[in-house]
N, C-alpha and C positions, 0 to 999 in steps of 0.2 A: 503494498500500500504506500502510494507517495502522499506525504503531508506537503500540501501545496503552500501552507502557510509560512513555513521556515524559509521560501524563496521571495516573499514579498518585499518590494521596493517601493520607493515613493515617486520619485523623478529621475528621469533618464538623465544622465551627466551631460553637460555642455561641451566639457574638455576632456579628452582621454588620448593615449597613446593608441593607435590602431594599425593593423597590418592590412595592406592590399597587395593584390597579385598585379606584377605589370610595372610600369615606371610612370613618372609624373605626366599628367594628360590622360590617364586612363579613365574610362568610364567608372572604374571602381574608386578613383579619386573623387569624381562628381558625386558618387554615392556616399562616401565618407563625408564630404563637405555638406551634403544634404541633412545627414543625420547629426552631426556635430557642430557647434559653433565655431569651434577653433581646434581642429584634430591635429595632432602630431603623427605623421603618416610614415609608416616604415613600408618600403616596397620589397615585395618578394617575387622570385621568379616564377613560382608554382603555387598552384592551390594548396599542395600539401606544405609548401613553405610558409603559408598563413597559418595553417593549423598548428605547425611546429612552433612557430613564434609565439602564439597564446598559450601552448602547451608548456613551454619553457619560462614562462613568466615575462617574456620580453616585452609584451603588450597586454592590456586587458582585452582587447576587442580584434575581432578580425571581419574584413568586408570582403563577401563573395557573391557571384551571381548564381542564381539557382533557376531561372527561367526567363526565356525570352518570347515574347508574343508571337514571334514568327519561326524561330528556331526551336522552340521547345525547351524542355528541362535540361539543366546542366548536371547529368546523372553523377559525374565525378564528385561533385561537391556533396551530394547526397550519401555517396558511398563513404566519403570521408567523414560526414557527421557520424555515421554509423561506427566507423573505426575508432575515431576519438571519443565518442560519447560526450560530444559537445552540444550546447544550447543555442537556440536563437533567441535574442533578447530584443531585437528590433528588425524593421524591414522598411524598404523604401522601393518606389518604382521610380526608374529614370527613363525619360524619353531618350530615344536613340535615333539620332540623325546623323549619318554617315556622309561624309565628304571624300573626294579623292584629292589628296595633296601631292604636290611635287615640288621641286626646285623652282626658283623664279625663272619667269619666261619658258617654262616647259609646258607646251601644249599637249593635249590628249593624243594627237596624231605622232608624238615623238615617244610615247610611253610604249614600252615592249614587255615590262614586268610590273606586276602589282603584288604588294606585300600587305597581308593582313591577319587577323584571326580567323579560324575556322567558323565561328559563329557569325562574324561581320560577313565573311564571304557567302554563307548561305542566306543571309538577310539581304545581299545585293546580287543576288543570283541573276536576276533580269538584266541589270547593267552588265555584269560579266559576260552573259550570253551575247549581249549585243555588240560587245568589244572582245569576241572570242579570239582574236589575233593576239592578244595580250596574256601572256603566261601569267600564272597566279602561283604564289608562294605563301605558305602557310607559316605563321610564326606566333608566338606565345601571347601576344597582345596587341591590340590596335596601336597603342600608344608607343609601343617598342617598334612596331613597323615604322611609324613616323620618324622615331630617332635614328632607325637604321638608314632611312632614305636621306634624312638630314646629314648624317656622318659620312655616306658614301660619296665616293668622288663621281660617280655615274650621273649622268642626267636623262637616262631613259627609264627610270623606275620612279613608282609612285607608291602611296600608301592609302588604304582605307581606313579612315579614322574618324575621330571627333574633330569638329572644327576647333576647339580651344588648343588643338595641337600645332595649328597654322603658326600663331605668333610665338609659341613656346619653342618650337623647333625651326623658326625662320624658314617656312615653307608658304606655298601658295594654294588656294583652293582652285583646282581645275574643273571640277565638277560638284555640285551641290545635291543634296536629297537624292542620293543614289539608292538607297533602300527600296526594296519591293513595295513596302506599305508604309504610308505617312503614319500609321497608327502602330508605331513600333517602340515597344519599351521592353526594359529588362528589369526583373525583379531582383533586388539586392538584399541579402540578409547580413545582420551582424551578429556574429557568434561570440560565445564566451564559454570558458572552462567550466564555470559555475552557472547554475541556473538562477536568473534573475526576472522575476516577474513585477512590472510596474503597474501602476494603478490605472493607466489608460489602455492597457492590453485589451485587444479586441479580436485576437487571432490565434488559434491553437493549431499546431502542426504535430503529427504522430506518424511514426513508421511502425508496421506491424506485419507480421506472419499468420496465418491462420491455419487451423486444421484443414487437412487436404480432404474436403468431402463436399458434397452438394449442398449449396444453400448458405453455407457460413458467411459468405461475403454480404449476401441480402440480409442476413440477420443482423450483422454489425451495422449496415446502413440503416435499417429499421430502427436500431437503438438510438441513433442520432435523430432521425425523423420525429420519433415519439417526443423528444425534447424539443422538437421544432427547430432544431440547429441546421443552419445552411452549410452545406458542403460545398467549398468554392474549388476543391481540387481533390480528385481521385486518381492515382495513377499507379500502374503495377510494373514491377521488374522481376525478371527471373531469378531465382536465388541459385548462385553458383553451386554445383555439385548436387543438385537435387534433380528430381524427376518431375517437371511441370508444376513447380511450387514456386509461389510469388511472394515477394515483399511489396505491401502496399503502402503508399504515402497519402496521408490526409491532411487536408487543410480545412478548418471550419471556422466560422465567425463565432466567436464567443470569449468569454472571460471566465476563468477558472473558478470565479467566485460567484458566477451565476447559479441559480437554484439548480441542483442536480448534476451540474457539469463535472464537478470534481468526482462525485461518486460514480457517474458514468465512466469516466477516464479510469478510474480505478477497477472497473468491473465489466469491462468491454468482453462479451463471450467468445468462445472459441479461439482464443489468442495462444499462439505457441511461442512467439517472440515479440516483445513490445519495448518501443522507444518513445518516450515522451520527448519531442524535440523542443517545446517551448510554447509560452503565451505571451505574445508581444503586440505591439502596435505596428501597423504597416502605414507608412506614410505615402499618400498618391500625390 
């Protein structure tokens, strides 16, 4: 049984040391500045590096993407949440508007290679198809792609990145709003080694596996429905090493102190493996 009262906090902090994946100018940096008034940001090369920084006490929080409205879930982050047994303490939706950046006076007709992150490439698939003569190179982060273009001596390369990397890396925008859909946003989470539940929390995230028999998922969903709880996400992933068994991710709109919610979380039926990922506020 989880005693959620021990995790209760009052106000989310304005200032904190946080870890982000990528380099300065990344969308993770934008998310960090949206969540904190004055964050001191540490940049890590990988998602795992963010988790390790928090785990080793180098910072209190980490900022990570979990879902894009076009590209879908960032499953590697969910896997790391399970591996480290960390918690979500805040969330934010960041509008994603990709541009193509190159060195000054370089036109699109001169570009032979584009560098970007794989998620950004998926979000800009139509633009890339229309310019299929240009080779695509995947790198760890959109801002890292801009940094690479800036530091390269070549004048035939460009980066798909955020527009704030233009001035930061002394580049020029040669194409704007190149994502497939203008309604493009990414959900970022703020993770912590310790569970922290603030007064304004309105979203709960869970990860669980169920008994492998007919009707179990239906019965779990019915438990949420009986409390009139709105499920905003339900996603499954195969469990490695099993025969057609799945781990389910749930997001629901609720505060753990709402009537019946804490009791339900502690008594979900047919659960084999359970992980409470957090109760937090998501800023839109």
